N, C-alpha and C positions, 0 to 999 in steps of 0.2 A: 607376615612371613608364610611361605608356602609349607603346607604339611607334607612330611616325607611319606611316600607311598609304602604301605605294608608289603611284606613278602608276597602275600596272596594277590594283592592288586598288581604288583610288578610281574608276578608269574603269569597272571591272566593277560596282561598287555603283551608280554613277550610271546606267549602261546598264540594269541590272536594274530600277531604279525606272521608267525611261522605257519599257522593254519592258512592264512590268505596266500602266502607264497606257494604252499604245496597244494592249494585248491581243495582244502578240507573245511568243514564247518567246525569251529570250536564250540562245543556244547557246554562244557563246564571245566573248571579247575577247582578241585576240592582238596583240602588238607584234612586228613583224618588221623587222629592219634589211636594207635593200636598197641597191644602189649610189646610188639617187636620194634616199635618206633613210629615216627611220623611219616605217613605216606602222602605223597603228592600224586593225586590221580587226575589225569588229564583225559577228558572224554571228547573224542572227535567223531565226525560222521561225514558222509558224502552220499550223493544219490547212488543208490544200489548197495549201500552198506560199506562197512570197513572190514578190511582183511588184517590178518596178522602181519603181513608185509607192510601195510599202511601204518600200523602201529609202530613197527620197528623203524620205518622211515622217519616218522615224526619224532620218535624217541631220540634217534641219532642227531636230528637237526636241533632238537630242543635242549638236550642235556648240557652241551657246552655253554649255552646262553643262560642256563638256570643255575650254574655252579655256585653263585654267591647267595642263593636263596637257601634258607635253612629247612632241610628235609632229610630223611634217612633213606627213603626208597621212592622211586618214581615209577608210576605205571601209566601207560598210555593204552586206552581201551575204548571200545564202542559203548555208547550209552545204552545199547540193547533195544530190543523191539518193544519193550514195555517201559521205555524211557520216561522219566519225569519231565513234565513241561515246565521249563524255566524261562526261556527266552521268548521275545516277541515272535521270532521266526518259528520256534517250536509251536507256539499257539496258532499262528496263521496257518501252518501246514496241517494242524490237527483239527481245525474247525470241521464239523460234520462227521468226525470219527468217534468211536466209542472210547470213553475214558472212565477211570476209576477215581473218584474224589474221596480222599481220606480227611476226616475232620479231627480236630484236637479233642472235642467233646461229643458225646452222644447227642443226636438230634432224632427225635421220634424213635428212640431205642436202637439207633445204629450210628456207627462212625463212618461207614463205607457206603457210597452211592455210585451206581454205575449208570451211565447214560451217554447220549450223544452230545458232544461239546458244541454249544451254540455261541458262547461268548466267554471271554476271560480277559480281565484287565487287573490293574492294581487294586480295584475296589471290590470286584465280585467275580464269581464263577457261575455260569449258567449252563445247565445241562437239560436235555430232554429225556425223561424217563417214561417210556410208553407215550401216553398222551399228556403227561403232566410235565410242565416246565418247572425246574427247581433252581432257585437262586441262593447262593451261599456267599456270605461276606468273606472276602479274601482273608481277613484276620482270623477267621475260624477254620480255614483250610490248611491242613498240614502238608498235603501233597496232592497233585493231580498227575496221574500217569496214563499213558496210552494202554488200552487193553489190546493185546496182540490178536490179530485175526488168524486163528489157526484152523479155520474151516478148510477142509480138503486135505489136511495133513494125514488124518486117520485113513482116508480112502487111499491116498498114495502109499502110505506105509503098509496098509493091508494088501494092496496090490503087489508091492515089492516083495513082501513076505511070501505071498502066494506064488510069485514067479520063482523064487528061490526054492520053494518046496517042490514045484513042478519040475525044476531042473534036476532034482535029486532023484 
């Protein structure tokens, strides 16, 4: 006898179809219990990023199709520039980029390691820290996140502030 899909599995399948129809990438569907109720958070992305209008468009398409799934609140949002790497696609797009690896337990006095992502699969995560390559067993890794490249933001912000001051 076939096993009945859980609400989370059904929601993910429905959201995946909607994302494909709307030309978005479905990054994750997460159910999170909070004091105010059960939140279903749907994370979508696309080349160039997600706007509030994109989130609203997805929400309007998804809500009627998710009515029979148990949740109190639905949020559609971007995974953010420091998104956790969860899918094969996330990993492929992030090879060669700076990541933060968080471990469940201390290793050499630290739980956090930052380096360039060299490889990541179901067995291990490999990063390059300076000249040293570090390999972590996947079972020891709590999370791998992109480290946002914010270089240049300070210079742009400083220049914008100076232009405002000069205008006054």
